C-alpha positions in Angstrom: -112.2 -95.2 -120.6 -113.5 -91.6 -119.9 -112.0 -89.9 -122.8 -110.4 -86.5 -123.2 -111.8 -83.2 -122.0 -112.6 -82.1 -125.6 -114.5 -85.4 -126.2 -116.5 -85.1 -123.1 -117.3 -81.4 -124.0 -118.4 -82.5 -127.5 -120.6 -85.2 -126.1 -122.2 -82.8 -123.5 -123.0 -80.3 -126.3 -124.4 -82.9 -128.7 -126.6 -84.3 -125.9 -127.9 -80.8 -125.2 -128.6 -80.1 -128.9 -130.3 -83.4 -129.1 -132.7 -82.7 -126.3 -133.3 -79.1 -127.8 -134.2 -80.5 -131.2 -136.5 -83.3 -129.8 -138.3 -81.3 -127.0 -138.4 -77.6 -128.1 -140.3 -77.8 -131.2 -143.8 -76.9 -132.4 -146.6 -79.4 -131.5 -149.5 -80.1 -133.8 -151.8 -77.6 -132.0 -149.1 -74.8 -132.4 -149.1 -75.4 -136.2 -152.9 -75.2 -136.2 -152.8 -71.8 -134.4 -150.3 -70.4 -136.7 -152.1 -71.6 -139.9 -155.3 -70.2 -138.6 -153.7 -66.7 -138.3 -152.5 -66.7 -141.8 -155.9 -68.0 -143.1 -157.7 -65.1 -141.3 -155.4 -62.5 -142.7 -156.0 -63.9 -146.2 -159.7 -64.2 -145.8 -160.0 -60.5 -144.7 -158.4 -59.5 -148.0 -160.9 -61.8 -149.9 -163.8 -60.1 -148.0 -162.9 -56.5 -148.8 -161.5 -57.3 -152.2 -164.4 -59.5 -153.6 -167.4 -59.6 -151.1 -167.7 -56.2 -149.4 -170.2 -53.8 -151.1 -167.3 -51.0 -150.8 -165.0 -51.8 -153.6 -161.3 -50.9 -153.7 -161.6 -49.3 -157.2 -160.4 -45.8 -156.5 -157.4 -44.1 -155.0 -159.0 -42.6 -152.0 -160.7 -45.8 -151.0 -157.6 -47.8 -151.6 -155.3 -45.6 -149.6 -157.5 -43.9 -147.1 -160.4 -46.4 -146.6 -162.8 -43.7 -147.9 -161.9 -41.5 -144.9 -164.7 -43.3 -143.0 -162.6 -45.6 -140.7 -163.6 -45.9 -137.0 -161.0 -44.6 -134.5 -160.6 -47.8 -132.6 -159.5 -50.1 -135.6 -157.3 -47.1 -136.9 -155.6 -46.8 -133.4 -155.1 -50.5 -133.3 -153.8 -50.5 -136.7 -151.3 -47.7 -135.9 -150.1 -49.7 -132.8 -149.8 -53.0 -134.9 -147.9 -51.1 -137.6 -145.4 -49.6 -135.0 -144.8 -52.9 -133.2 -142.8 -55.3 -135.4 -141.3 -58.6 -134.6 -138.2 -56.6 -133.7 -140.2 -55.2 -130.7 -141.4 -58.6 -129.6 -138.0 -60.3 -130.1 -135.5 -57.3 -129.8 -136.8 -55.4 -126.8 -136.9 -58.4 -124.3 -133.2 -59.3 -125.6 -132.2 -55.8 -125.0 -133.5 -55.9 -121.4 -131.9 -59.3 -120.9 -128.5 -58.4 -122.1 -128.2 -54.5 -121.3 -130.6 -53.8 -118.6 -133.9 -51.7 -118.2 -132.5 -48.4 -119.3 -134.4 -48.7 -122.7 -137.7 -48.6 -120.6 -137.3 -44.8 -120.5 -138.9 -44.9 -123.8 -142.2 -44.2 -121.9 -141.1 -40.6 -121.7 -140.3 -40.6 -125.4 -143.7 -41.9 -126.1 -145.5 -39.1 -124.3 -143.3 -36.5 -126.0 -144.0 -38.0 -129.4 -147.7 -37.9 -128.7 -147.6 -34.2 -127.7 -145.4 -33.2 -130.7 -147.7 -35.0 -133.1 -150.7 -33.3 -131.5 -149.4 -29.8 -131.6 -147.0 -29.7 -134.6 -147.6 -32.3 -137.3 -151.0 -33.7 -137.1 -153.0 -30.3 -137.2 -151.2 -29.5 -140.5 -151.7 -32.9 -142.2 -155.4 -33.0 -141.3 -156.0 -29.5 -142.5 -154.4 -30.2 -145.8 -156.1 -33.7 -146.4 -153.4 -34.9 -148.7 -153.1 -38.6 -149.7 -149.4 -38.4 -149.6 -147.6 -36.5 -146.8 -144.9 -35.8 -149.1 -147.4 -33.8 -151.2 -147.0 -31.2 -148.2 -143.4 -30.8 -149.2 -144.5 -29.8 -152.7 -146.9 -27.2 -151.6 -144.5 -25.9 -148.9 -141.4 -25.9 -151.2 -141.6 -27.4 -154.6 -141.7 -30.8 -156.4 -137.8 -31.4 -156.2 -138.1 -31.4 -152.4 -141.1 -33.8 -152.5 -139.4 -36.2 -154.8 -136.2 -36.0 -152.9 -138.2 -36.9 -149.6 -140.3 -39.7 -151.3 -137.1 -41.4 -152.8 -135.2 -41.3 -149.5 -138.2 -42.8 -147.7 -138.6 -45.5 -150.3 -135.0 -46.6 -149.8 -135.2 -46.5 -146.1 -138.6 -48.6 -146.1 -137.2 -51.1 -148.5 -134.2 -51.7 -146.4 -136.2 -52.1 -143.1 -139.1 -54.4 -144.4 -136.8 -57.3 -145.3 -135.4 -57.0 -141.9 -138.7 -57.0 -140.3 -139.7 -60.0 -142.5 -136.5 -61.9 -141.7 -136.7 -61.6 -137.9 -140.0 -63.7 -137.4 -138.8 -66.1 -140.1 -135.7 -66.8 -137.8 -138.0 -67.4 -134.9 -140.2 -69.9 -136.8 -137.4 -71.7 -138.2 -136.0 -72.2 -134.7 -139.1 -73.5 -133.2 -140.4 -75.5 -136.2 -137.3 -76.7 -138.0 -138.7 -75.1 -141.2 -136.1 -73.6 -143.5 -136.2 -69.8 -143.8 -136.3 -70.3 -147.6 -139.8 -71.6 -147.0 -141.1 -69.3 -144.2 -140.1 -66.1 -145.7 -142.0 -66.5 -149.0 -145.2 -67.8 -147.0 -145.1 -64.4 -145.1 -144.5 -62.4 -148.1 -147.3 -64.1 -150.1 -150.0 -63.8 -147.4 -149.2 -60.1 -146.8 -149.0 -59.2 -150.5 -152.3 -60.9 -151.1 -154.6 -59.1 -148.5 -152.8 -55.9 -149.1 -153.4 -56.1 -152.9 -157.0 -57.0 -153.1 -158.2 -55.5 -149.9 -156.4 -52.0 -149.7 -156.3 -49.9 -146.6 -159.5 -51.4 -145.2 -158.1 -54.9 -145.3 -154.8 -53.6 -143.9 -156.5 -51.8 -141.0 -158.8 -54.6 -140.0 -156.2 -57.3 -140.4 -153.9 -55.1 -138.2 -156.7 -54.9 -135.6 -156.9 -58.7 -135.3 -153.2 -59.0 -135.3 -153.0 -56.5 -132.6 -155.4 -58.5 -130.4 -153.4 -61.6 -131.2 -150.2 -59.9 -130.1 -151.9 -58.8 -126.9 -153.1 -62.2 -126.2 -149.6 -63.8 -126.9 -147.5 -61.5 -124.9 -149.9 -61.5 -121.9 -150.1 -65.2 -122.0 -146.3 -65.5 -122.0 -145.8 -62.8 -119.3 -148.4 -64.5 -116.9 -146.8 -67.9 -117.5 -143.3 -66.3 -116.8 -144.4 -64.6 -113.7 -145.7 -68.0 -112.3 -142.5 -69.6 -113.5 -140.2 -67.0 -111.8 -142.2 -67.2 -108.4 -144.1 -63.8 -108.7 -143.5 -60.3 -109.6 -141.2 -59.6 -106.5 -138.9 -62.5 -107.2 -138.7 -61.3 -110.9 -137.7 -57.8 -109.7 -135.2 -59.1 -107.1 -133.6 -61.3 -109.7 -133.1 -58.4 -112.0 -131.8 -56.5 -109.1 -129.2 -59.1 -108.2 -128.1 -59.2 -111.8 -127.7 -55.4 -112.0 -130.5 -55.2 -114.8 -132.4 -52.4 -113.1 -130.8 -49.3 -114.8 -133.2 -46.4 -115.3 -131.3 -43.3 -114.6 -127.7 -43.7 -116.0 -127.0 -39.9 -116.4 -123.5 -40.6 -118.0 -123.4 -38.0 -120.7 -120.8 -40.1 -122.7 -122.5 -40.5 -126.2 -120.5 -43.5 -126.9 -122.5 -45.5 -124.5 -124.9 -47.8 -126.1 -128.0 -46.6 -123.9 -128.2 -43.9 -121.3 -130.9 -41.8 -119.9 -129.9 -39.1 -122.4 -129.7 -41.4 -125.4 -133.2 -42.5 -124.7 -134.6 -39.1 -123.9 -133.1 -37.3 -127.0 -132.0 -40.1 -129.3 -135.1 -42.3 -129.0 -137.5 -39.3 -128.9 -136.1 -38.0 -132.1 -136.2 -41.4 -133.7 -139.7 -42.0 -132.7 -140.9 -38.6 -134.0 -139.3 -39.4 -137.3 -140.8 -43.1 -137.5 -144.1 -42.4 -135.9 -144.8 -38.6 -136.2 -144.2 -38.1 -139.9 -144.2 -41.6 -141.2 -146.5 -41.8 -144.1 -148.1 -45.1 -142.9 -149.2 -43.3 -139.7 -150.4 -40.1 -141.4 -152.3 -42.1 -143.9 -154.2 -43.8 -141.0 -154.9 -40.4 -139.1 -156.3 -39.1 -142.5 -158.6 -42.3 -142.8 -160.8 -41.1 -139.9 -163.5 -38.5 -140.8 -162.9 -35.7 -138.2 -160.1 -34.2 -136.4 -161.5 -35.2 -133.0 -161.5 -38.8 -134.2 -157.8 -38.5 -135.2 -157.0 -36.9 -131.9 -158.7 -39.7 -130.0 -156.7 -42.3 -132.2 -153.7 -40.6 -131.3 -154.2 -41.0 -127.6 -155.1 -44.6 -127.9 -152.1 -45.1 -130.1 -149.5 -43.6 -127.6 -151.1 -45.6 -124.6 -150.9 -48.8 -126.8 -147.2 -48.2 -127.6 -146.4 -47.8 -123.9 -148.3 -50.9 -122.9 -147.0 -53.3 -125.6 -143.3 -52.0 -125.3 -143.5 -52.2 -121.4 -144.8 -55.8 -121.7 -141.8 -56.7 -124.0 -139.5 -55.1 -121.5 -140.9 -57.0 -118.5 -140.6 -60.2 -120.6 -137.0 -59.5 -120.7 -136.8 -59.5 -116.9 -138.6 -62.8 -116.8 -136.1 -64.3 -119.2 -133.3 -63.2 -117.0 -135.1 -64.5 -113.9 -135.4 -68.0 -115.7 -131.8 -68.1 -116.9 -130.2 -66.1 -114.0 -127.7 -68.9 -113.3 -127.5 -70.4 -116.7 -127.3 -68.4 -119.8 -128.4 -70.6 -122.7 -125.5 -69.3 -124.8 -123.1 -70.8 -122.3 -124.5 -74.3 -122.9 -124.7 -73.6 -126.8 -128.4 -74.2 -126.8 -128.6 -70.9 -128.8 -126.0 -69.7 -131.2 -126.7 -66.0 -130.6 -128.6 -63.9 -128.2 -131.4 -62.9 -130.7 -132.7 -66.4 -130.4 -133.2 -66.3 -126.6 -136.9 -65.0 -126.8 -138.3 -68.1 -128.9 -136.0 -70.4 -126.9 -137.5 -69.0 -123.5 -141.1 -69.3 -124.9 -140.5 -72.9 -125.8 -139.0 -73.6 -122.4 -141.7 -72.1 -120.3 -144.7 -72.0 -122.7 -144.6 -75.6 -123.7 -146.5 -76.3 -120.5 -149.6 -75.1 -122.1 -150.4 -76.6 -125.4 -150.7 -74.0 -128.1 -149.0 -71.1 -126.3 -145.7 -71.3 -128.1 -147.8 -71.3 -131.4 -149.7 -68.3 -130.1 -146.6 -66.3 -129.3 -144.8 -67.1 -132.7 -148.2 -66.2 -134.4 -148.1 -62.9 -132.4 -144.6 -62.3 -133.8 -145.6 -63.1 -137.3 -148.6 -60.9 -136.7 -146.3 -57.9 -135.8 -144.3 -58.5 -138.9 -147.3 -58.8 -141.2 -148.9 -55.6 -139.9 -145.7 -53.6 -140.3 -145.0 -55.0 -143.7 -148.6 -54.7 -145.1 -148.7 -51.0 -143.9 -145.5 -50.2 -145.4 -146.3 -51.9 -148.7 -149.6 -50.0 -148.8 -147.8 -46.7 -147.9 -145.0 -47.3 -150.4 -147.6 -48.0 -153.1 -149.3 -44.6 -152.6 -146.0 -42.9 -152.5 -144.7 -44.4 -155.7 -148.0 -43.9 -157.5 -148.6 -40.4 -156.3 -145.2 -39.0 -156.7 -143.7 -41.0 -159.7 -146.4 -42.3 -161.8 -149.6 -40.2 -161.6 -147.9 -37.2 -163.1 -147.3 -39.4 -166.3 -151.0 -40.6 -166.4 -153.1 -37.4 -166.1 -156.1 -39.0 -167.8 -156.1 -42.4 -165.9 -159.3 -43.5 -164.5 -159.8 -44.2 -160.8 -160.2 -47.9 -161.6 -157.1 -48.0 -163.7 -155.2 -46.2 -160.9 -156.3 -48.7 -158.4 -155.3 -51.6 -160.6 -151.8 -50.0 -161.2 -151.3 -49.7 -157.4 -152.2 -53.3 -156.9 -149.5 -54.3 -159.5 -147.1 -52.1 -157.5 -147.7 -54.0 -154.3 -147.0 -57.3 -156.0 -143.7 -56.0 -157.5 -142.8 -54.5 -154.2 -143.5 -57.8 -152.4 -141.2 -59.8 -154.8 -138.4 -57.1 -154.2 -138.8 -57.5 -150.5 -138.6 -61.3 -150.8 -135.4 -61.1 -152.8 -133.9 -58.7 -150.3 -134.8 -61.1 -147.4 -132.3 -63.5 -148.7 -129.7 -60.8 -149.0 -130.4 -59.7 -145.4 -129.8 -63.4 -144.4 -126.2 -63.0 -145.2 -125.6 -59.9 -143.3 -124.5 -59.7 -139.6 -126.1 -57.6 -136.8 -129.3 -57.3 -138.4 -131.3 -55.3 -135.9 -128.5 -52.9 -135.0 -127.9 -52.4 -138.7 -131.4 -51.7 -139.4 -131.7 -49.1 -136.7 -128.5 -47.4 -137.6 -129.6 -47.2 -141.4 -132.9 -45.7 -140.7 -131.5 -43.3 -138.2 -129.0 -42.1 -140.9 -131.9 -41.1 -143.1 -134.8 -40.2 -140.8 -133.0 -37.2 -139.2 -133.0 -35.3 -142.6 -136.5 -36.4 -143.4 -137.6 -35.2 -140.0 -135.8 -31.9 -140.5 -137.6 -31.2 -143.9 -141.1 -31.4 -142.3 -140.2 -29.9 -138.9 -138.5 -26.8 -140.4 -141.2 -26.5 -143.1 -143.8 -26.3 -140.6 -142.1 -24.1 -138.0 -140.2 -21.7 -139.9 -141.7 -19.4 -142.7 -138.3 -18.4 -143.8 -137.2 -21.9 -144.8 -136.7 -22.2 -148.7 -136.0 -25.0 -151.2 -132.2 -24.1 -151.4 -131.8 -24.5 -147.6 -133.7 -27.9 -147.5 -131.7 -29.5 -150.3 -128.5 -28.4 -149.0 -129.5 -29.7 -145.6 -130.5 -33.1 -146.8 -127.3 -33.5 -148.8 -125.0 -32.6 -146.0 -126.9 -34.4 -143.3 -127.3 -37.7 -145.3 -123.6 -37.4 -146.5 -122.3 -36.9 -143.0 -124.3 -39.6 -141.5 -123.7 -42.3 -144.3 -120.1 -41.5 -143.7 -120.3 -42.0 -140.0 -122.4 -45.2 -140.4 -120.1 -46.9 -142.9 -117.0 -46.0 -140.9 -118.5 -47.6 -137.8 -120.3 -50.5 -139.6 -119.3 -53.9 -137.9 -116.9 -52.1 -135.5 -119.2 -51.1 -132.8 -119.5 -54.0 -130.1 -121.1 -53.5 -126.8 -120.5 -55.7 -123.8 -123.4 -57.6 -122.2 -124.1 -57.1 -118.6 -122.8 -60.0 -116.6 -124.5 -63.3 -117.6 -124.0 -66.1 -115.1 -123.2 -69.8 -116.1 -122.4 -71.2 -112.6 -125.7 -73.1 -112.6 -124.9 -74.8 -116.0 -123.4 -78.2 -116.3 -120.3 -79.1 -118.3 -119.1 -76.0 -120.4 -119.1 -73.1 -118.0 -115.3 -72.6 -117.9 -114.9 -72.8 -121.6 -117.8 -70.4 -122.1 -116.4 -67.7 -119.7 -112.9 -67.8 -121.3 -114.3 -67.6 -124.9 -116.7 -64.6 -123.8 -113.7 -62.9 -122.2 -111.6 -63.1 -125.2 -114.3 -61.9 -127.5 -115.0 -58.8 -125.3 -111.2 -58.1 -125.2 -110.9 -58.1 -129.0 -114.0 -56.0 -129.5 -112.8 -53.4 -127.1 -109.3 -53.1 -128.7 -111.1 -52.7 -132.2 -113.1 -49.9 -130.8 -110.3 -48.0 -129.3 -108.9 -47.6 -132.7 -111.9 -45.7 -134.0 -112.1 -41.9 -133.6 -114.4 -40.6 -131.1 -116.9 -39.4 -133.7 -117.3 -42.8 -135.1 -117.9 -44.4 -131.7 -121.1 -42.4 -131.0 -124.0 -44.8 -130.2 -126.3 -45.6 -133.1 -129.2 -44.5 -130.7 -128.1 -40.9 -131.6 -128.1 -41.1 -135.3 -131.4 -39.7 -136.0 -130.9 -36.7 -133.6 -127.4 -36.1 -135.0 -128.8 -36.1 -138.7 -131.5 -33.7 -137.6 -129.0 -31.3 -135.9 -126.7 -31.3 -139.0 -129.7 -30.7 -141.2 -130.9 -27.7 -139.1 -127.5 -26.3 -138.9 -127.2 -26.2 -142.7 -130.7 -25.6 -143.9 -131.7 -22.5 -141.9 -128.6 -20.5 -142.5 -128.7 -21.3 -146.2 -132.4 -20.3 -146.3 -131.7 -16.9 -144.8 -128.6 -16.3 -146.8 -130.5 -17.1 -150.0 -133.4 -14.6 -149.4 -135.7 -16.8 -147.2 -139.2 -17.5 -148.2 -142.9 -16.3 -147.7 -145.6 -18.8 -146.9 -148.8 -17.7 -148.6 -151.0 -20.5 -147.2 -150.9 -20.5 -143.4 -152.2 -24.0 -143.3 -148.8 -25.2 -144.3 -147.4 -23.9 -140.9 -148.1 -25.5 -137.6 -150.7 -23.4 -135.6 -148.4 -21.5 -133.2 -146.2 -20.6 -136.3 -149.0 -19.1 -138.3 -149.1 -15.3 -138.8 -150.9 -13.0 -136.3 -153.7 -12.1 -138.7 -154.3 -15.8 -139.5 -154.8 -16.4 -135.8 -157.2 -13.6 -135.5 -159.2 -14.9 -138.4 -159.3 -18.4 -136.8 -160.4 -17.0 -133.5 -163.1 -15.0 -135.2 -164.2 -18.2 -136.9 -164.4 -20.1 -133.7 -166.1 -17.4 -131.7 -168.7 -16.9 -134.5 -167.5 -13.2 -135.1 -169.2 -12.9 -138.4 -166.9 -15.0 -140.4 -168.4 -18.4 -141.8 -166.7 -21.5 -140.5 -166.7 -24.2 -143.0 -164.2 -26.5 -141.2 -165.1 -29.2 -138.8 -166.2 -28.0 -135.1 -163.9 -30.3 -133.2 -160.7 -28.3 -133.2 -157.4 -29.4 -132.0 
């Protein structure tokens, strides 16, 4: 007796799941590689915390590495900090489902490098402040500084649990380990080496993790090219599937991605995340000279382009492999975010240890971002909220206090991971939430450095209006924005193609109807949130500053070089040319 259609379908799906669980799991060598990674990270913390002659017993050493860090490890740390598990898992999935439009980020990366070089970095390096938020106190007052610090803390504490959760999902899928076990392990290792080793441990661990990430993604990409039949066949497959989209000039802001959303939306987002992020500035200040910071910036931008481009190409390789049979159609994965580890197990299992290397790379990305953020948050909390109440604290006491803060933050992050687990659309929610806040933070620094007339009343008004509008926009659209995938074929699958197609069609129809009920403003792509928040801030902050009397900047170092007064520029030219004015600053100018 053959049985009903539903019985046959159930048998097919159960058979597929059985094969998946039996064959697509970590092998012993994969576990060895993964454990070695965690051990190396912990041992680096032990070395800098207990063995190294340079002790982490003062604020400058703990937060800035004594300002003697070399440019190569600092640049590697910057790249590792900026590349999270979301990059290694989310970017390939984006290419697989929505095409290559996101690859335009290369233009954004170059613009970010130029903006950092000419606007932000000169000011921060001139001032040599442990916390970049201290700049806002010097430029405006303490109220503005505390406001920015508090907003940054909330944003970081929301993002880090997401960054932690993403690789925990990947490891859970390929190993069968429960996320309740993988997440605490990740947090414990990160908190340990960040606590005992300070910035030196974070930077050197990031460097090793960066190399591991490179090795992992290069290995998987190389194997994927071989599997797809070469670069040309991969490209042709993407062309057949309509994935090659680089210049979608449609100005509609409700589109998920377009050339304009990438050029303007992604650029503003990256400037906010990388240009004025405390973790990045902290590393640029960890090198001894301006020229070293400048060189680190160049390596940093190139590294971002290379890593993200490899992640994009991995997405094309995945599409070539699953061109005629999307794994969601056969129920081998429950949601598209799982396609990257599933692909790695499909293709990489041919080489023993490669899946373990890649998942270790994903964990490395998460560890580096998490440790850097914890180190940065610690400095921000101590400098902005605790030090003022402990004016007579010794350097050793301050260092101990910061180590305690790291442990507390680690516990908070671990608790929030299990809250994040219950939420939907994790990656999109994280990008939206950080975009809601980052626009106003970017506005505070940008307007403060470029406009001498900007004052405290204008900045505070701009922050309140910007965040208020963006939070309203975000909440109204939360869970209601759904973007259709590009066509995913299932004609090469066995057994469940028709059911899959009908279910997919129904879901897209329902999503479209839900979106049509939203007013236009709430349907704007989350890619524009950071830019929109910045524009609202500027539209409020500058007019309010002018109407309330403006401001006068006494210390020209608080302004970016081209915004400084004419007299200050003459003085600087005389210093550089040796015109009778003594130059006490480093010779390697920007």
